[in-house]
C-alpha positions in Angstrom: 0.0 0.0 0.0 1.5 3.0 -1.2 1.9 5.5 1.3 -0.3 8.5 0.4 -0.9 11.5 2.4 -4.5 11.8 3.5 -6.1 15.0 2.5 -6.9 17.4 5.4 -10.5 18.2 5.9 -11.8 21.7 4.6 -12.1 24.5 7.3 -14.5 27.4 6.8 -13.3 30.8 7.9 -14.2 31.8 11.4 -17.1 34.3 11.8 -16.2 37.8 13.0 -16.5 38.3 16.7 -19.9 39.7 17.8 -19.9 43.4 18.9 -20.5 43.9 22.6 -23.3 46.4 21.9 -25.0 44.2 19.3 -28.0 43.8 21.5 -28.4 47.6 21.9 -29.0 48.5 18.2 -31.4 51.4 18.9 -29.0 53.1 21.3 -26.1 52.5 18.9 -28.1 54.1 16.1 -28.8 57.1 18.2 -25.2 57.5 19.1 -24.0 57.2 15.5 -26.6 59.5 14.1 -27.0 62.1 16.9 -27.7 64.9 14.5 -31.1 64.8 12.8 -31.0 64.9 9.0 -32.9 68.2 8.9 -30.4 69.9 11.3 -27.5 68.4 9.4 -28.9 69.8 6.2 -29.3 73.2 7.6 -25.8 73.2 9.0 -24.4 72.2 5.7 -26.4 74.9 3.9 -24.9 77.6 6.3 -21.5 76.3 5.7 -22.1 76.4 1.9 -23.3 80.0 2.1 -20.1 81.0 3.8 -19.9 84.7 4.2 -23.1 85.4 2.2 -24.9 86.5 5.4 -23.7 88.7 8.2 -22.7 87.1 11.5 -25.4 87.3 14.2 -23.4 89.4 16.6 -23.0 92.1 13.9 -26.7 92.0 13.1 -27.6 92.5 16.8 -25.2 95.4 17.0 -26.7 97.1 13.9 -30.2 96.6 15.3 -29.2 98.1 18.6 -27.6 101.1 16.9 -30.8 101.6 14.8 -32.9 101.5 18.0 -30.6 104.1 19.7 -30.8 106.4 16.7 -34.6 106.1 16.8 -34.7 106.9 20.5 -32.3 109.8 20.1 -34.5 111.2 17.3 -37.6 111.0 19.4 -35.9 112.7 22.4 -34.6 115.4 20.2 -38.0 116.1 18.7 -39.6 116.2 22.1 -37.0 118.6 23.4 -37.5 120.8 20.3 -41.2 120.9 20.9 -40.8 121.7 24.6 -38.4 124.5 23.7 -40.9 125.9 21.3 -43.8 125.6 23.8 -41.8 127.0 26.8 -42.3 130.7 25.8 -46.0 130.1 25.3 -46.4 128.5 28.7 -44.3 131.2 30.4 -46.5 133.9 28.8 -49.7 132.1 29.9 -48.3 131.7 33.4 -47.4 135.3 33.7 -50.8 136.4 32.4 -52.4 134.1 35.1 -50.2 135.6 37.8 -51.2 139.1 36.6 -54.9 138.3 36.8 -54.5 136.9 40.3 -52.6 140.0 41.5 -55.2 142.3 40.0 -58.0 140.3 41.7 -56.1 140.5 45.0 -55.8 144.2 44.6 -59.5 144.6 43.9 -60.3 142.4 46.9 -58.0 144.4 49.2 -59.6 147.6 47.9 -63.1 146.3 48.7 -61.9 145.2 52.2 -60.7 148.8 52.8 -64.0 150.2 51.6 -65.9 147.8 53.9 -63.7 148.7 56.9 -64.2 152.4 56.1 -68.0 152.0 55.9 -68.1 150.1 59.1 -66.1 152.8 60.9 -68.4 155.5 59.5 -71.5 153.5 60.6 -70.1 153.0 64.1 -69.2 156.7 64.4 -72.7 157.7 63.3 -74.3 155.3 65.7 -72.1 156.6 68.5 -73.1 160.2 67.8 -76.7 159.3 67.5 -76.6 157.6 70.9 -75.0 160.6 72.5 -77.3 163.1 70.9 -80.6 161.3 71.5 -79.8 159.7 74.8 -80.4 163.0 76.7 -78.5 163.5 79.9 -77.5 159.9 79.9 -76.3 159.8 76.3 -72.7 158.9 77.3 -73.9 156.2 79.6 -76.1 154.7 76.9 -73.2 154.7 74.5 -70.9 153.1 77.1 -73.4 150.3 78.0 -74.1 149.6 74.4 -70.4 149.3 73.6 -70.6 152.0 70.9 -67.5 153.8 72.3 -64.2 152.7 73.6 -63.5 152.8 77.4 -60.5 153.9 79.4 -60.0 153.6 83.1 -58.9 151.5 86.0 -60.0 147.9 86.3 -58.8 144.3 86.7 -57.1 141.8 84.4 -58.3 138.2 84.8 -56.3 135.6 82.9 -57.8 132.1 82.7 -56.2 129.2 81.0 -56.7 125.5 80.5 -55.1 123.0 82.8 -51.6 121.8 81.9 -51.8 118.9 79.5 -55.5 119.5 78.9 -57.1 117.3 76.2 -60.3 117.3 74.2 -63.0 114.8 74.6 -65.7 113.8 77.0 -66.0 111.9 80.3 -65.6 112.8 83.9 -67.8 114.1 86.7 -68.9 117.2 84.7 -70.3 115.2 81.9 -73.8 114.9 83.3 -74.1 118.7 83.6 -73.1 119.4 80.0 -69.3 119.7 80.8 -66.5 117.3 80.4 -63.7 116.7 82.8 -60.7 117.3 80.5 -59.1 120.3 82.1 -60.4 122.7 79.4 -62.3 125.8 80.1 -65.8 125.6 78.6 -68.2 128.2 77.2 -70.4 128.0 80.2 -67.4 128.5 82.5 -66.7 131.7 80.6 -70.3 132.8 80.8 -70.3 132.5 84.6 -67.0 134.4 84.9 -68.3 137.3 82.7 -71.7 137.4 84.5 -69.8 137.4 87.8 -67.8 140.5 86.7 -70.9 142.3 85.6 -72.6 141.6 88.9 -69.5 142.7 90.8 -69.7 146.2 89.3 -67.8 146.1 86.0 -68.7 149.0 83.7 -67.2 147.3 80.6 -65.8 143.9 79.8 -63.8 142.4 77.0 -62.4 138.9 76.3 -59.2 138.6 74.3 -59.9 142.1 72.9 -63.5 141.3 72.0 -65.8 143.9 73.6 -68.9 142.5 75.2 -72.3 144.2 75.2 -75.7 143.3 76.5 -76.4 141.4 73.3 -73.1 139.4 73.2 -73.3 135.7 73.1 -70.7 133.2 74.4 -71.1 129.8 72.8 -69.1 126.8 71.9 -68.0 125.1 68.6 -66.4 121.8 69.5 -63.7 122.7 72.0 -63.5 126.3 71.0 -65.2 129.2 72.8 -67.0 131.7 70.5 -67.7 135.3 71.5 -70.2 136.8 69.0 -69.3 134.0 66.6 -65.6 134.8 66.8 -63.4 131.9 68.1 -61.1 132.6 71.0 -57.9 130.7 71.9 -56.5 130.2 75.4 -55.2 131.8 77.5 -58.3 134.0 77.9 -57.6 137.6 79.0 -60.7 139.1 80.5 -60.5 142.9 81.1 -63.1 144.7 83.3 -63.2 148.4 83.8 -64.2 149.6 87.3 -62.7 150.3 90.7 -59.9 147.8 90.6 -59.6 146.8 94.3 -63.3 146.8 95.0 -64.1 144.9 91.8 -61.5 142.3 92.5 -62.7 141.7 96.0 -66.4 141.6 95.0 -65.7 139.1 92.3 -63.7 136.8 94.6 -66.5 136.8 97.1 -69.2 136.2 94.5 -70.7 132.8 93.7 -69.1 132.9 90.3 -65.7 133.7 91.9 -66.1 130.7 94.1 -67.1 128.7 91.0 -63.8 129.7 89.3 -61.9 128.7 92.5 -63.6 125.2 92.3 -62.4 124.9 88.7 -58.9 125.6 89.9 -58.9 123.2 92.8 -60.8 120.3 91.1 -59.9 120.5 87.4 -56.6 122.3 87.3 -57.9 125.4 85.5 -55.3 128.2 85.9 -56.2 131.8 86.6 -54.7 135.0 87.9 -56.5 138.2 89.0 -54.8 141.6 89.4 -55.9 145.2 89.5 -54.7 147.5 86.7 -54.4 151.3 86.9 -55.3 152.0 83.3 -57.2 149.8 80.8 -58.3 150.5 77.3 -61.3 148.5 75.9 -62.2 149.0 72.2 -65.6 149.7 71.0 -67.8 146.7 69.9 -67.0 145.8 66.3 -70.6 145.9 65.2 -73.9 147.0 66.7 -77.2 145.5 65.7 -79.9 148.1 65.0 -83.2 146.6 66.3 -85.5 149.7 66.5 -85.3 152.8 64.4 -87.6 155.8 63.8 -87.3 158.3 60.9 -86.4 161.8 62.0 -89.3 164.2 61.9 -89.0 166.8 59.2 -88.8 170.4 60.4 -91.8 172.5 60.0 -91.7 174.7 57.0 -89.2 172.6 55.2 -89.9 172.6 51.5 
């Protein structure tokens, strides 16, 4: 038997080794094709255009510059219009000021005329009282407040208590008063009536002359004398024999009432004789009764 070499069996090539991520095909596809075809096409088109378009930063700068130019133009136009309108406004303002000043001048002139007429009326009333009052003409004029008064008397200064407050409450509430340390209109009424009863010939409160027709009232916490508000401290002047008038008032019921206000409610007061007082005439007198003067016989 011849020795022959036995042919070797045929071997097929070995298959390529499997990829570790073969089982993750979807994830592999996403990783290999991370850029969508549409985005890729757009990127390619921009690269192809090259410098055909301006860079975005430059476009933004140009738009900002245009906006600034527009704003500057608007501001300039507004300033120009304001500059043009300024003289007109200044002229109108000056005209308005002139009108106000002329109106103030007319008002002051009318006020002077009113004061002059009031003084003339008061003088005529005073002369009429003196002429037609007979032997007691001066006394009638004095009691009516038509003339000013000079002479000795007393000065009574009354003031609220320290730290006085407004409001109600307290032991004087039931009688129409409030315990707040403030002097009330009825307190002032009692004081003035006490001075009259003690022999005062003329009385004034804070320069306001009182007559037989004067009214002392209240408006809130304010005291009114003939509808004119007064502010504390209240200076009450009374013409008469100073020493006798002061003693008579202290001993009167109204003097004791003022003493109670001091002791119980802190109302402050001081009374002193004065050698010379001057009380003005009443600001206005109300004419209640008048009769026309009889014509002289034989008058045409």
